[in-house]
C-alpha positions as CSV (number, residue, x, y, z in Angstrom):
1,M,0.2,-5.7,-19.5
2,P,0.6,-8.6,-22.0
3,I,-2.0,-11.3,-22.0
4,A,0.4,-13.8,-20.6
5,G,1.1,-11.4,-17.7
6,L,-2.4,-11.8,-16.5
7,A,-1.8,-15.4,-15.3
8,E,0.0,-14.5,-12.1
9,P,-2.3,-11.7,-10.7
10,T,-5.4,-13.6,-11.6
11,G,-4.1,-16.8,-10.0
12,V,-4.7,-19.0,-13.1
13,H,-2.4,-21.0,-15.3
14,R,-0.9,-19.4,-18.3
15,S,-2.9,-21.7,-20.6
16,T,-6.1,-20.6,-19.0
17,V,-5.5,-17.0,-20.0
18,R,-5.5,-18.1,-23.6
19,N,-9.2,-19.2,-23.1
20,P,-11.1,-16.0,-22.4
21,S,-14.3,-17.9,-21.9
22,S,-12.9,-19.8,-18.9
23,E,-15.3,-19.4,-15.9
24,R,-12.4,-19.3,-13.5
25,L,-10.6,-16.6,-15.5
26,Q,-13.7,-14.5,-15.8
27,G,-14.4,-14.8,-12.1
28,R,-10.9,-13.8,-11.1
29,M,-10.9,-10.9,-13.5
30,R,-14.3,-9.7,-12.1
31,E,-12.9,-9.8,-8.6
32,M,-9.8,-7.8,-9.6
33,I,-11.9,-5.2,-11.3
34,E,-14.2,-4.9,-8.3
35,V,-11.2,-4.4,-5.9
36,I,-9.4,-1.9,-8.2
37,S,-12.6,0.0,-8.7
38,A,-13.2,0.3,-5.0
39,A,-9.6,1.4,-4.5
40,A,-9.9,4.0,-7.3
41,E,-13.0,5.5,-5.6
42,L,-11.1,5.8,-2.3
43,T,-7.9,7.2,-3.8
44,G,-9.5,9.2,-6.6
45,A,-7.0,7.9,-9.1
46,L,-7.1,4.7,-11.2
47,D,-3.3,4.5,-11.6
48,K,-2.8,4.6,-7.9
49,A,-5.4,1.9,-7.4
50,I,-3.7,-0.3,-9.9
51,D,-0.3,0.2,-8.4
52,W,-1.7,-0.6,-4.9
53,Y,-3.3,-3.8,-6.2
54,R,-0.2,-4.9,-8.0
55,N,2.0,-4.4,-5.0
């Protein structure tokens, strides 16, 4: 996924993605990783967990 493509799923503005030290971006990325990790544990497959999260 391109860097600019992270804006929509993380719920931040495109310009925020260009500032990796942004607290809001870091918090949203952390939340995404926690949810995807939990889904991966349940499904046993990271790719399925990512597909589930994106859809």
